[in-house]
C-alpha positions, 0 to 999 in steps of 0.5 A, spaced: 431 567 330 431 573 325 430 577 332 439 576 333 440 577 325 436 584 326 440 586 331 446 584 330 444 588 324 443 595 328 449 593 332 454 594 326 450 600 325 450 603 330 457 601 334 453 597 338 454 592 343 448 587 343 446 584 351 441 579 351 437 579 357 431 574 359 426 576 365 422 571 368 416 573 371 413 570 377 406 569 378 404 574 382 400 569 387 400 561 387 396 556 391 402 553 392 406 559 396 412 563 394 417 558 395 414 554 390 413 558 386 420 561 386 424 554 386 420 554 380 422 561 377 430 560 379 429 553 374 426 556 368 432 562 370 437 556 370 434 554 362 434 561 360 441 561 361 443 556 358 439 558 351 442 564 352 449 563 352 447 558 347 445 563 343 450 568 344 455 562 342 451 561 335 452 569 333 459 570 336 458 574 341 464 576 346 464 571 352 467 577 356 464 580 360 459 575 359 454 577 353 447 575 356 443 577 363 437 572 367 433 576 372 427 574 376 423 579 377 418 586 374 421 585 366 420 593 365 424 593 372 430 588 371 430 591 364 431 599 367 437 596 372 440 592 367 441 597 362 443 602 369 448 597 372 451 596 363 451 604 363 447 603 356 442 608 352 436 604 350 
């Protein structure tokens, strides 16, 4: 995970905090209907949260507040919303 090393170096250089974000982009249309892709997206999000938690622990990110977020939606919109909530500069 070279990105984590790179992010860690940037964080130290600019005295910034790292917040990991994973956005699950559900399919726009599904033969099986919205209920099935929503439950699938939630399962993918739960798995992503587990992996982000492990990654956060591996790189010793602080546990409070939680150093990662998993969202379901349009990636650009969700990332911008998390940045707004976190009052982060992009």
